[in-house]
Each structure stands twice: as structure tokens, then as C-alpha cells.
C-alpha positions, 0 to 999 in steps of 0.5 A: 117566188121572186128572189132577187133583182137581176137587173135594172135597166137605165135608158141612156142616150150616150152609152159610151158616156154613161159607161165612163161615168158609171164605171170612173166616177161611181166605181161600177165594174163591167160584167158585160160589154158586147154588141146587141145589135148593129147600133148598140151594145148590151153593157151590164155593169155592178157595184163591187161585191153587189149582186144586183146589175145595172144595164145601160141601153138606148131604146131605139125609137123611144130617145125622147123618153130617156130619163122618163122610165126604167126597167127591172128584171127578177130572179125566181126558181119557177116562172109559171109557179110565181106567175101563178102565185101573183095572179092569185095576190091580183096581180095584172099581167099585160103582153 
């Protein structure tokens, strides 16, 4: 089953500005800051001593949706077993 939230993705318009805010103002630490594609970077942060991470990203093609959605990633030991268990509990999957 699900053990923890691995990361929460926060869509942002300006990755540099968001990175400055989360690190300088909120005190988050940078885990990863690397190119994702030609226009974006994969920026992963966390609160000191916390395990859950925050990912700052700009959703290409969905910039108008910034502020209206977010994404979470979970950790589990066995994805197939977890999928089967969640289906039995009535969870519907799409995609």
C-alpha cells in the first residue's frame, strides 16, 4: 500500500522567481535543479528534515491553468499489488 507522499508538484509561471521564494523566504533546501527540456528545469525542494519534496514546474501548454491544479506522487513497495488493492476498494484509474 501507499507508504508516503513522495512529492507535491506546484505549477509556477517563473521557476527562478519561485525557487527564490521557496528557498530565500520559506527556507526550503534544493535537492535537484537540472534541465528537464530546452525550456524547463526539474526543481525539487524540501523542508529541512522533512521527507516529502516539492517540485516547481511550468506546465507547457497549460500556463493558463497555473494556480488551478497540482500533482502528488506516492511511494509504495509493490505498484501492482497496490493497484490491485486500490481497485478492490473502488478506486477508479484513468489513463
